[in-house]
C-alpha angles and dihedrals in degrees: 000000000000091000090061091052092246126119118237094258092050090053092048092047089050089061095054129094091247107032095168092054090046093051093047091051099046105033095081095059109089093201092055095044093049098046111133099193139028094251092058092041091053092047093049093048091050091049090048090051092049091050092050091047090053090049090050091049092052091047097049092048090051089053091046091053093046094045106026099191119144095244095056093043090049091050092050093048097044097042105037107020095101097047119104116248 
């Protein structure tokens, strides 16, 4: 990828169905943008995904507590129950 002038993550995003969305999501993480090999890039993207999932879990549970209706609680339980805190 370096020969083309693109970073690894830019090359990977270019191969996705939504390259612009991918680039916008990943370009602000310095670990992802500085990855020098695919192993590290993969690791950093997985860690990034886990971090975002935890943020989503925290957010949906805050909504469920603020608005305790069955649909929101069910969504929170079914979607985020198995994620680590």
